[in-house]
C-alpha positions in Angstrom: 139.9 65.2 82.1 141.7 67.2 85.3 143.9 70.1 84.4 146.6 71.5 86.6 147.8 75.0 87.1 151.5 75.5 86.0 152.1 78.2 88.6 150.5 76.7 91.9 149.8 73.1 90.7 146.1 73.3 91.7 143.9 70.9 89.8 140.5 71.7 88.1 137.8 69.4 86.7 137.3 71.4 83.4 139.1 73.8 81.2 136.9 76.7 81.9 137.7 76.9 85.6 141.3 76.4 84.8 141.7 79.3 82.5 139.7 81.5 84.9 142.2 80.6 87.7 145.2 80.9 85.6 144.4 84.4 84.4 144.8 85.5 88.1 147.4 82.9 89.3 150.1 83.7 86.5 153.3 85.4 88.0 155.0 86.8 84.8 153.2 87.3 81.4 154.3 88.9 78.2 151.7 90.7 75.9 151.6 93.1 73.0 150.1 96.5 73.3 148.1 98.3 70.6 151.1 100.1 69.4 152.9 96.6 68.9 155.2 97.0 71.7 156.1 93.6 73.6 155.7 94.0 77.4 156.7 91.6 80.1 155.2 92.4 83.4 155.4 90.6 86.9 152.5 89.8 89.4 152.4 92.3 92.2 152.6 91.1 95.8 149.0 92.2 96.5 147.9 89.7 93.7 147.3 92.4 90.9 149.1 93.8 87.7 150.1 97.3 88.2 149.8 99.6 85.2 152.9 101.9 84.4 151.7 103.7 81.3 151.8 107.3 80.3 148.4 108.2 81.8 148.8 110.7 84.7 146.5 108.9 87.0 148.7 105.7 86.8 149.8 103.6 88.6 146.5 103.4 90.6 146.4 102.0 94.2 144.3 99.1 92.9 145.8 97.1 90.2 144.1 94.9 87.4 143.2 91.4 88.4 144.0 90.0 85.0 146.4 90.9 82.3 143.5 91.0 79.7 142.1 93.9 81.8 145.5 95.7 81.8 145.7 95.3 78.2 142.3 96.6 77.4 142.9 99.7 79.7 146.0 100.6 77.7 144.3 100.2 74.4 141.1 102.3 75.5 143.2 105.2 76.9 145.6 105.0 73.8 148.6 105.3 76.1 152.1 104.0 76.0 154.1 101.8 78.3 156.7 103.5 80.3 157.6 101.1 82.9 158.5 101.6 86.7 161.7 103.6 86.2 160.6 105.9 83.4 157.4 106.4 85.1 159.1 107.5 88.2 161.7 109.9 86.3 158.8 111.4 84.3 157.0 112.3 87.6 160.2 113.7 89.2 160.7 116.0 86.1 157.1 117.2 86.4 157.6 118.2 90.1 161.0 120.0 89.5 159.5 121.9 86.5 156.4 123.1 88.5 158.8 124.3 91.3 160.8 126.2 88.7 157.8 127.8 87.2 156.5 129.4 90.6 155.1 133.1 90.3 157.5 135.9 90.9 156.6 138.7 93.0 154.0 141.2 91.9 155.7 144.6 90.9 154.5 147.8 89.5 157.1 150.0 87.7 156.3 153.4 86.5 158.2 154.8 83.6 157.8 158.1 81.6 157.3 156.9 78.1 156.5 159.0 75.2 152.7 158.7 76.0 153.2 158.8 79.7 152.1 155.3 79.9 151.9 153.2 83.0 153.6 149.7 82.6 152.4 147.0 85.0 154.8 144.0 85.2 152.5 141.1 86.2 153.4 137.5 86.5 151.3 135.2 84.2 149.6 133.3 86.9 148.3 136.4 88.5 146.7 137.5 85.3 145.2 134.2 84.9 143.9 134.2 88.5 142.3 137.7 88.2 140.4 136.7 85.0 140.1 133.0 84.4 137.6 133.2 81.7 139.7 135.9 79.5 142.6 135.4 77.1 145.4 137.8 76.6 149.1 137.6 75.2 150.3 137.6 79.0 147.5 135.1 80.1 146.8 132.3 77.7 143.5 130.3 78.2 145.5 126.9 78.7 147.3 128.4 81.7 146.5 126.5 84.9 145.2 128.8 87.8 147.7 128.4 90.9 146.5 127.9 94.4 145.4 130.9 96.2 147.6 130.4 99.1 150.9 131.0 96.7 149.5 134.4 95.8 148.8 136.0 99.2 152.4 137.3 99.7 152.8 138.6 95.9 149.6 140.3 96.3 150.6 142.1 99.6 153.7 143.2 98.0 151.7 144.6 95.1 149.7 146.7 97.3 152.7 148.3 98.8 154.1 149.1 95.4 150.6 150.3 94.3 150.0 152.7 97.2 153.4 154.5 96.4 152.5 154.9 92.6 148.7 155.9 92.9 149.4 159.5 91.8 151.0 158.3 88.5 147.6 156.9 87.1 146.4 154.1 89.3 143.3 154.4 91.2 142.0 151.9 93.6 139.7 150.2 91.0 140.9 151.5 87.6 143.8 151.8 85.6 144.1 155.2 83.7 146.1 156.4 80.6 146.0 159.9 79.4 145.1 158.8 75.7 142.4 156.4 77.0 140.9 159.1 79.4 140.5 161.4 76.2 138.3 158.6 74.9 136.5 158.2 78.2 138.0 154.5 78.6 139.6 153.1 81.7 140.7 149.6 82.4 139.1 147.6 85.4 142.0 146.7 87.6 140.3 143.6 89.0 139.5 141.8 85.8 141.8 143.6 83.2 139.1 144.5 80.7 138.4 147.8 78.9 135.3 149.8 79.9 133.5 153.1 79.0 133.0 155.3 82.0 129.9 157.3 80.5 128.3 154.2 79.2 129.2 152.1 82.3 129.9 149.0 80.0 132.6 146.9 79.0 134.3 147.3 75.5 136.0 144.5 73.6 139.6 145.6 72.5 138.8 144.9 68.9 135.5 146.9 69.4 137.1 150.2 70.5 136.5 152.1 67.2 133.0 150.6 66.7 131.9 151.7 70.2 133.0 155.3 69.5 131.0 155.2 66.2 128.0 154.0 67.9 127.9 155.8 71.1 130.5 158.9 71.0 131.0 159.9 67.4 132.3 163.3 68.5 135.6 161.6 69.8 136.2 159.5 66.7 138.7 162.1 65.0 141.1 161.8 67.8 141.2 157.8 67.6 144.3 156.2 66.4 144.1 152.5 66.1 147.8 151.9 66.2 148.3 153.7 69.4 145.2 152.3 70.9 146.5 148.8 70.5 150.0 149.5 71.7 148.4 151.0 75.0 146.2 148.1 75.5 149.4 145.8 75.3 151.2 148.0 77.8 148.3 147.8 80.2 147.8 144.0 79.7 144.2 144.3 78.7 142.5 141.0 78.3 141.9 140.0 74.6 138.0 139.5 75.4 135.5 140.4 77.7 135.2 138.2 81.0 132.4 135.8 81.4 131.0 136.4 84.8 128.5 134.5 87.0 127.0 135.4 90.3 126.4 135.9 93.1 129.7 137.9 93.4 130.7 141.4 94.6 130.3 144.5 92.5 132.4 145.1 89.5 133.5 148.7 89.7 132.5 150.8 86.7 129.6 148.8 85.4 126.0 150.0 85.9 124.0 148.5 88.7 120.4 147.4 88.0 117.3 146.6 90.2 116.5 143.0 89.2 114.7 139.8 90.3 116.2 136.6 91.0 115.0 133.0 90.3 114.5 131.1 93.6 115.6 127.7 92.0 118.8 128.7 90.1 121.0 131.8 89.7 119.3 133.3 86.6 118.6 137.1 86.8 116.2 139.2 84.9 114.8 142.8 85.2 111.4 142.1 83.9 108.9 139.7 85.5 107.6 138.5 82.1 111.1 137.2 81.3 111.3 135.6 84.7 108.0 133.7 84.3 109.0 132.5 80.7 112.2 131.2 82.3 110.5 129.4 85.1 108.0 127.7 82.8 110.8 126.4 80.6 113.4 125.5 83.0 111.4 124.7 86.2 108.0 123.3 84.9 107.5 121.1 87.8 107.8 123.7 90.4 104.8 126.2 91.2 105.3 129.6 89.9 106.0 132.1 92.9 103.7 135.1 93.1 106.5 137.2 94.4 110.1 137.1 93.2 113.1 138.0 95.3 114.5 141.5 94.6 118.2 142.0 94.1 120.9 144.2 92.5 122.6 143.0 89.3 125.1 144.0 86.7 126.0 143.0 83.2 129.0 143.6 80.9 127.0 145.2 78.1 123.4 145.7 77.5 123.5 144.0 74.2 125.7 141.6 72.1 126.3 138.0 71.3 127.2 135.4 73.7 127.0 135.9 77.6 128.2 139.5 77.6 124.7 140.8 77.9 123.8 138.2 80.7 122.9 139.7 84.3 124.5 138.3 87.5 123.6 139.1 91.0 125.6 141.5 93.2 125.7 140.3 96.6 126.9 143.5 98.4 127.8 146.9 97.7 131.7 147.4 98.0 132.8 149.9 100.6 134.2 153.2 99.6 138.0 153.1 99.1 138.1 149.1 99.2 140.3 147.5 96.6 138.1 145.1 94.6 141.1 143.0 93.7 141.9 142.4 97.3 138.3 141.7 98.1 138.0 139.2 95.3 141.2 137.5 96.3 139.9 137.1 99.9 136.6 135.8 98.7 138.3 133.3 96.4 140.5 132.0 99.1 137.8 131.5 101.5 135.8 129.8 98.8 138.8 127.5 98.2 139.4 126.7 101.8 135.8 125.9 102.3 135.8 123.5 99.4 139.0 121.8 100.7 137.2 121.4 104.0 134.1 119.7 102.3 136.5 117.5 100.4 138.3 116.5 103.7 135.1 115.8 105.4 133.3 114.0 102.7 136.3 111.8 101.4 135.9 108.8 103.7 132.0 108.7 102.9 132.5 109.3 99.1 135.0 106.5 99.0 132.4 104.2 100.8 129.5 105.3 98.5 131.7 104.7 95.6 131.7 100.9 96.7 127.8 100.6 96.2 127.8 103.0 93.3 125.6 101.9 90.2 127.8 100.4 87.3 129.7 103.3 85.7 130.2 102.2 81.9 132.1 105.4 81.3 135.2 104.1 83.3 137.4 101.8 81.2 137.4 98.9 83.9 133.7 99.1 84.1 132.9 99.5 80.4 131.6 96.1 79.9 128.8 96.6 82.7 126.7 98.8 80.5 124.1 96.1 79.9 124.2 94.9 83.6 121.2 97.2 84.7 119.0 96.1 81.9 119.8 92.5 82.6 119.1 92.7 86.1 115.9 94.3 85.4 114.9 91.6 83.0 115.8 89.0 85.5 113.4 90.4 88.1 110.6 91.1 85.8 110.5 87.6 84.5 110.4 86.4 88.1 107.4 88.6 88.7 105.5 87.0 85.8 105.8 83.6 87.4 103.7 84.5 90.3 100.5 84.0 88.6 101.2 80.6 87.4 102.8 79.3 90.7 100.9 77.2 93.2 99.3 79.5 95.9 100.5 77.3 98.7 103.9 77.8 97.5 103.4 81.6 97.3 101.9 81.6 100.9 105.0 79.7 102.3 107.3 82.3 100.4 105.1 84.9 102.3 105.8 83.1 105.7 109.0 84.1 107.3 108.1 82.3 110.5 106.2 79.1 109.6 105.9 78.2 113.5 103.4 81.1 113.7 101.4 79.5 110.9 101.2 80.0 107.2 98.9 83.2 106.3 96.2 83.2 103.7 98.0 86.1 102.0 100.2 84.9 99.2 103.5 86.3 98.0 102.2 88.9 95.4 103.5 91.6 93.0 103.2 95.4 93.7 100.3 97.4 92.9 102.3 99.9 91.0 104.7 98.8 88.3 107.3 101.5 89.2 107.7 99.9 92.9 109.7 96.9 91.5 112.3 99.3 89.8 113.0 101.0 93.1 113.4 97.6 94.7 115.9 96.4 92.1 118.2 99.4 92.7 119.5 97.8 95.8 120.2 94.4 94.2 121.9 96.2 91.4 124.5 97.8 93.8 124.7 94.6 95.6 125.7 92.7 92.3 128.2 95.5 91.3 129.9 95.1 94.5 130.5 91.6 93.9 131.6 92.2 90.5 134.3 94.7 91.6 136.1 91.9 93.7 135.7 94.1 97.0 135.0 91.0 99.1 136.8 87.8 99.4 134.2 85.1 99.0 136.0 81.8 98.7 132.8 79.6 97.8 131.3 82.0 95.4 134.3 83.6 93.8 134.2 81.2 90.7 130.5 82.0 90.0 131.1 85.7 90.3 134.2 85.5 87.9 132.3 83.5 85.4 129.6 86.2 85.2 132.1 88.9 84.9 133.8 87.1 81.9 130.5 86.7 80.4 129.8 90.5 80.6 133.2 91.2 78.9 132.4 89.2 75.7 131.5 90.9 72.8 128.0 89.5 72.1 127.0 87.2 74.9 123.7 85.3 74.9 121.1 86.9 77.3 119.8 83.6 78.4 123.3 82.5 79.5 123.9 85.8 81.5 120.5 85.4 83.2 121.3 81.9 84.1 124.7 82.8 85.4 123.1 85.9 87.3 120.6 83.6 88.9 123.5 81.0 89.9 125.5 83.7 91.5 122.4 85.1 93.5 121.5 81.7 94.7 125.0 80.9 95.8 125.2 84.2 97.9 122.0 83.9 99.4 122.2 80.0 100.2 125.5 80.1 101.9 125.7 79.9 105.8 128.4 82.6 106.5 130.3 82.2 109.5 132.0 85.0 111.5 135.7 84.8 112.4 138.3 86.9 113.8 139.2 88.5 110.6 135.7 88.7 109.1 133.2 90.2 111.5 130.6 90.8 108.9 131.4 88.0 106.3 127.9 88.0 104.6 128.3 90.4 101.6 124.5 91.2 101.7 124.7 92.5 105.1 127.8 94.4 104.4 126.1 96.0 101.4 123.3 96.9 103.6 125.6 98.6 106.1 127.0 100.9 103.3 123.6 101.7 101.9 122.6 102.9 105.4 125.1 105.8 105.1 124.1 109.3 104.0 126.2 111.5 101.8 127.1 113.7 104.8 128.5 110.8 106.8 125.4 110.3 108.9 123.3 107.2 109.2 119.8 106.6 107.8 117.0 106.5 110.6 115.9 103.0 111.6 112.6 103.4 109.7 114.6 103.9 106.4 116.6 100.9 107.3 113.6 98.8 107.6 112.5 99.7 104.2 115.9 98.8 102.7 115.8 95.3 104.5 112.1 94.9 103.0 113.4 95.6 99.5 116.2 93.0 99.8 113.8 90.3 101.3 111.4 90.8 98.3 114.1 90.4 95.7 115.5 87.3 97.6 111.9 85.9 97.5 111.7 86.4 93.7 115.1 84.7 93.2 113.9 81.6 95.4 110.7 81.6 93.2 112.7 81.4 90.0 114.7 78.5 91.5 111.3 76.8 92.5 109.8 77.1 89.0 113.2 75.8 87.5 112.6 72.4 89.2 109.1 72.3 88.0 108.7 69.9 85.1 105.8 69.8 82.6 104.4 66.4 84.0 103.8 67.2 87.6 104.4 70.8 88.3 102.8 70.8 91.9 104.9 67.9 93.2 108.1 69.5 91.9 107.3 72.9 93.2 106.4 71.5 96.6 109.7 69.4 96.8 111.6 72.4 95.6 109.8 74.7 98.2 110.8 72.2 100.9 114.5 72.3 100.0 114.7 76.1 99.8 112.6 76.8 102.8 115.5 77.1 105.4 116.8 79.9 103.4 113.8 82.2 103.4 112.6 81.7 106.9 113.9 83.1 110.2 115.7 81.3 113.1 118.2 79.5 110.4 121.7 80.1 109.5 120.9 82.0 106.5 121.2 85.7 105.0 117.4 85.9 104.9 117.1 85.1 108.7 120.0 87.5 109.5 118.1 90.4 107.6 114.7 89.4 109.1 116.3 89.7 112.8 117.8 93.1 111.8 114.3 94.1 110.7 112.7 93.3 113.8 115.4 95.2 116.0 115.2 98.2 113.6 111.4 98.2 114.0 111.6 97.9 117.9 114.0 100.7 118.0 111.7 102.8 115.5 108.7 102.1 117.6 110.3 102.9 121.0 112.0 106.1 119.9 110.1 109.3 120.9 110.2 111.8 117.8 110.9 115.3 118.4 108.2 117.8 118.1 107.9 119.6 114.8 105.3 122.0 116.0 105.7 124.9 118.4 102.8 127.0 119.4 103.3 130.8 118.9 100.0 131.9 120.2 99.0 130.1 123.5 95.7 131.8 124.0 93.7 131.6 120.5 95.9 129.0 119.1 96.1 130.8 115.8 99.7 130.9 115.2 102.4 128.1 115.2 106.0 127.3 114.0 106.4 124.2 111.9 110.0 123.3 111.8 110.9 126.8 112.2 108.4 128.1 109.6 105.8 130.7 110.8 102.5 129.6 110.0 99.3 131.5 110.8 95.7 130.2 110.5 94.6 133.3 108.6 97.3 132.0 106.0 95.6 128.7 105.6 92.2 130.4 105.1 93.8 132.5 102.4 95.0 129.4 100.7 91.4 128.0 100.6 90.2 131.3 99.4 92.8 131.3 96.4 92.0 127.7 95.7 88.2 128.4 95.7 88.5 131.3 93.3 90.7 129.4 90.9 88.3 126.3 91.0 85.2 128.5 90.3 87.1 130.4 87.5 88.4 127.2 85.8 84.9 125.6 86.1 83.1 128.6 84.6 85.6 129.9 82.1 87.6 127.0 81.0 85.5 123.9 81.3 82.1 125.4 80.5 83.6 128.4 78.4 81.2 130.8 80.0 78.0 128.9 79.3 75.3 128.8 82.1 74.9 125.1 82.2 73.8 123.4 85.4 72.1 120.1 86.8 69.5 121.2 89.2 69.0 119.0 92.2 67.3 119.2 95.7 67.8 115.8 97.1 70.2 113.1 96.0 69.2 109.5 96.6 72.0 106.9 96.9 71.9 103.2 98.1 75.4 102.5 99.6 74.5 98.6 99.9 73.9 98.4 96.1 76.9 96.2 94.8 75.9 96.2 91.1 78.6 96.8 88.6 78.5 100.3 87.4 76.1 101.5 90.0 76.4 105.3 91.2 73.8 107.7 92.5 74.4 109.4 89.0 72.8 106.5 87.5 70.0 105.7 90.1 66.7 106.0 88.3 65.3 107.9 91.3 67.5 110.8 90.7 65.8 112.1 87.3 67.9 115.2 87.6 70.9 113.4 86.4 69.4 111.4 83.5 70.3 113.9 80.9 74.2 113.6 80.9 74.5 114.7 77.3 73.7 118.4 77.7 77.2 119.6 77.2 77.8 117.2 74.4 74.8 118.8 72.4 76.1 122.3 73.1 79.5 121.2 71.5 78.1 119.5 68.6 75.9 122.4 67.7 78.8 124.6 67.8 77.4 127.3 70.2 79.5 130.3 71.2 82.9 129.4 72.5 82.5 125.8 71.3 82.3 126.8 67.7 85.9 125.7 66.9 85.6 122.1 68.5 84.2 120.9 65.0 85.6 121.9 61.6 84.1 121.2 58.3 86.1 119.3 55.9 84.7 118.2 52.5 81.0 118.4 53.5 81.6 116.7 56.8 82.4 117.7 60.4 85.7 116.6 61.9 86.7 117.0 65.4 89.4 119.6 66.1 91.9 117.3 68.1 94.2 120.0 69.0 91.3 122.3 70.7 89.9 119.0 72.3 93.2 118.3 73.9 93.5 121.7 75.1 90.1 121.5 76.8 91.1 118.1 78.4 94.1 119.9 79.9 91.8 122.6 81.3 89.6 119.8 82.6 92.7 118.2 84.3 93.3 121.4 86.2 89.8 121.4 87.4 90.4 117.8 88.8 93.6 118.8 90.3 91.9 121.6 92.3 89.0 119.4 93.3 91.6 116.8 94.4 93.5 119.4 96.5 90.2 120.6 98.2 89.2 116.9 98.9 92.5 116.4 100.7 92.8 119.5 102.8 88.9 120.4 103.6 87.3 116.9 104.2 88.5 116.6 107.9 91.5 114.5 108.5 93.8 114.1 105.4 93.3 111.1 103.5 96.3 108.7 102.2 97.5 110.6 99.0 97.8 107.2 96.9 94.3 106.1 98.0 92.7 109.4 97.3 94.1 109.9 93.6 92.7 106.2 92.7 89.1 106.6 93.9 86.1 105.5 91.9 82.8 107.1 91.5 81.1 103.9 90.5 81.3 100.1 91.2 83.6 98.1 88.9 84.0 94.4 88.3 87.2 94.4 90.5 85.9 96.8 93.2 82.1 96.7 94.1 82.4 99.5 96.8 82.5 102.9 95.2 84.3 105.6 96.8 81.8 108.4 96.2 78.5 108.2 98.2 75.7 110.4 99.4 74.7 110.3 103.2 71.8 112.5 103.6 73.1 116.1 102.7 76.7 115.1 102.7 78.6 114.2 99.7 81.2 111.8 101.1 84.6 110.3 99.9 84.7 106.9 101.5 88.3 105.7 102.2 89.5 102.3 103.2 93.1 102.6 104.2 94.3 102.2 107.8 97.6 101.5 109.2 96.3 98.6 111.1 95.0 96.9 107.8 98.3 95.0 107.1 98.2 93.4 110.7 94.4 92.7 110.8 93.9 92.0 107.2 90.8 94.0 107.3 90.0 97.4 105.6 88.1 100.1 107.5 85.4 102.1 105.6 86.1 105.8 106.8 83.9 108.6 105.3 85.4 112.1 104.6 82.4 114.6 104.0 83.2 117.2 101.3 82.4 121.2 101.8 79.5 122.5 100.0 81.4 124.1 97.1 83.5 121.2 96.4 80.5 118.9 96.7 78.4 121.0 94.2 81.2 121.4 91.6 82.1 117.7 91.8 78.3 116.7 91.2 78.2 119.2 88.3 81.4 117.8 86.7 80.1 114.2 86.9 76.7 115.2 85.5 77.8 117.5 82.6 81.6 117.5 81.8 82.5 114.0 82.5 80.4 112.4 79.7 81.9 114.9 77.3 85.4 114.1 78.6 84.7 110.4 77.9 84.0 111.3 74.3 86.9 113.6 74.0 89.5 111.1 75.3 88.3 108.4 72.9 89.0 110.8 70.0 92.4 112.2 71.1 93.7 108.9 72.6 93.6 105.4 70.8 94.1 103.8 74.1 91.2 101.9 75.8 93.0 102.1 79.2 92.8 105.9 79.1 89.1 105.8 78.3 88.4 103.5 81.2 90.1 106.0 83.6 87.5 108.6 82.6 84.7 106.0 82.7 85.5 104.9 86.4 87.8 107.1 88.3 86.9 110.3 90.2 90.2 112.2 89.4 92.2 111.9 86.0 95.1 113.8 85.2 94.8 114.2 81.2 95.9 110.6 80.2 96.8 109.0 83.6 95.9 109.1 87.3 97.1 111.5 89.6 100.1 110.7 92.1 101.0 111.8 95.4 103.6 114.0 93.8 101.0 115.8 91.6 99.0 116.4 94.7 102.0 117.7 96.4 102.8 120.0 93.6 99.5 121.8 93.5 99.5 122.2 97.3 102.9 123.7 97.0 101.9 126.1 94.2 98.9 127.6 96.3 100.5 127.4 99.8 104.0 128.8 98.9 102.8 132.6 98.5 101.4 132.5 101.9 103.4 130.4 104.2 106.7 130.9 102.5 107.6 127.2 102.4 106.6 124.2 100.3 103.7 122.7 102.1 103.1 119.2 100.8 101.1 116.3 102.0 103.2 115.4 104.9 103.5 118.8 106.4 99.9 119.3 105.9 99.1 116.4 108.0 101.1 117.6 111.1 99.7 121.1 110.8 96.0 120.2 110.3 96.1 117.6 113.0 97.6 120.2 115.4 94.9 122.7 114.7 91.9 120.0 114.5 92.8 118.9 118.1 92.9 122.5 119.3 89.7 123.4 117.7 88.0 120.2 118.9 86.9 119.2 115.5 87.0 115.5 116.3 85.1 114.1 119.1 87.0 112.5 121.9 84.6 109.6 122.1 85.3 108.5 118.4 86.5 105.0 119.5 85.2 101.6 118.7 82.6 100.3 121.2 83.4 96.6 120.7 85.6 96.5 123.8 82.8 95.8 126.3 79.8 93.5 125.9 76.4 94.6 127.1 73.4 92.6 128.5 71.4 92.5 125.3 74.4 91.0 123.2 74.9 88.3 125.8 71.3 87.4 125.9 71.4 87.0 122.0 74.3 84.5 122.5 77.1 86.6 120.9 79.5 89.4 121.7 78.9 93.1 121.3 81.5 93.0 118.6 79.5 90.4 116.6 76.3 92.3 116.9 77.8 95.5 115.7 79.5 93.6 112.8 76.6 91.4 111.6 73.2 92.3 113.1 71.2 95.5 112.5 73.6 97.1 110.0 72.8 100.3 108.4 74.8 102.9 106.6 76.0 104.2 109.7 78.0 101.2 110.6 80.8 101.6 108.2 83.9 101.7 110.5 83.1 98.4 111.9 81.7 99.9 115.1 78.1 100.7 116.4 76.1 102.9 114.1 76.4 106.1 116.2 79.9 106.5 114.9 79.1 107.8 111.4 77.6 111.1 112.4 80.9 111.7 114.4 82.8 111.3 111.3 80.7 113.6 109.3 80.8 116.0 112.3 84.6 115.9 112.3 84.7 117.0 108.7 82.1 119.9 109.0 83.8 121.2 112.2 87.0 121.7 110.3 85.2 123.2 107.3 83.4 125.7 109.7 86.7 127.0 111.1 88.1 127.4 107.6 
């Protein structure tokens, strides 16, 4: 039956919609807090309920939409209700008390006491500023450090008083006392801690006697604990030693060391062994530098518990006669001003980024979003699983943004890598979070969004109900024809979210190339949502008819030139692509040597060709050492071959030149396996005897597999950098050395005397729907070790992986793939990491795949490694082809094919590919 709202008389068809509307429409409501207090609150004019609880950040600019959310906020923070009047009076008292507690002037009074002591009257705030990490009777740890701007004038007054009293026991960097001088002790004036002058180290106030016992036993008879404690109180010495971090200016009185600094954090060590251990533990993914940065360092004490013995970096040596307190004050003031400037510049950008931030369950108002990410992930994973059981014509139509141009044969499909979907979902998670935060007024979709928000707030909501409501919300937003108005120039929330996602953290906008990637991710997720809707209409009786009818109904929402979100995004993608193609990129290469062309600058980094050659030399030495000492363990094993026979046209499953019966030199592939089983030499511990039987030592086998992965990594790097033009990293890491059921063209072939990696990727493949076959010839050393590896080590690796891993997928990796990284395939990041490891010592910057493509292409063009006539010869027809009744392109593609016609052009092209690889190898 219809229900009407008591506040606005609006009628609703059911109770759920009525209750959802009433929670926001109600003007005055009474509720009971967690303390039992009864509160009556009135609706604010902006449509929210404002909180006046005892929390210091309340009231917030943005109130609570419902009373339930306000009540939950008070209960979560365990605060009490003050009301508007008490809240305003409490804030006024806090401000007046803060003004009354301002720091007095810094004064130094010298009085002639019984011990000729120097008494320093210092405000508490000044002590807290000078040593924020120390605690003393005059500077408790809980005291808040004041702004540096309020201390400039008191500090100037202190300098005047100090200059007139320097003769009475105060020096620029230390506070002296006759009794402490007799014990070789002084007080550091900057940080107010006790230190020993001969030892040049800090001394805790409670460890004064212990220090004399351990280091200066001859002064122990003159030590008086009671007198010592009273003097420390007079000089306001901190109760504990300061905890300092660098880089910072020198701390006067402490010893300065020659040290080395970590390039990736602020850790300092004096020994290279300790630095290497730190790097392997804290930065395992980064290459270990061959040279560490030298620096100066200090520490409080050479030994002790906690952080007093840790080193920090000293930036600059203080000038003679300079007051370290004044310098520290100035440095900290500049740092504070710099942080304020950054905050002012970033504030608008941070607010915009907060709007599209991921759900933050740590915040009270977003605590119920903790399961949102997993729910969205499950939603799209279920959609991907529906692709295989959907009619192919429906998938082709989903992959046709412009049906006027025709429906392509390529259907809508899942990504090759499972991790790609997670990256695509990130945008949708941000988009859904925007909708749930009520940042847009969407009249037609507000009720659907609010229902999802209410479901998430339930204690134990059903997963299926949340998924259904999530689907209803996305479908509602993406099937609504958003119209512009004077007040809403960008009414579509998807387009608004896209605009916010194009912002960088520094306030700049992403490049058009990056924007096209964002739009592509949105469009893919939208197609998955439409796919779920199509499948939801399919019945068990006649699935194809239902899918076709549902696809017809939804087609205007996933094709262009319609009033839809998808069409708008597709139009923006066309414009961004056009801008990207028409924009001339600025050069990243600058030649420093215009005669021999041996020196260049890449993005400001100096690179010499001799450095590139040194990189290849280091990799060559490491490759040979890994093969001989780690894989073969010093044994002289070799598969002797003179000429290798290969049949590139053979499509049989499992074929490779290694298994060709004409290559008799590769027929015995169990050579290394027999050596291991017999336990010869260094392989003696691979098998252990237990109860009259031999058992494989899995720990040793895993260690050998890791060494084998290191060999594969070096081979992969040389294949990328020494085989002519660099291959695509993703394709190179997934290459096969034999034909498989899914791919009948192997990537490792032998053309005459050249061991060649056969690539298929081309940037035009997506447009032409055809792959190219592009050979990359390997250098002699890489070719030989790769063949030895496949003939000797790979068979033993296949046996080892079956023992170490009970996973058939891992075994198949070693059975088919050319490069394997222990228990998985290599990735482009792995390739970039090993390239950075060997390039960093020579070129002084991280040279990964992308920089190498720029640098190698530049030198290759100057050295004329690639022939200028390496172009396809299908553009013109000759007489012979016309006489045969077909074009030259047809003749080159179909008739008279040999192994030389791999690139889809005439057979004369292949020698040019091999010559391009050889030319680069000769220069290197």
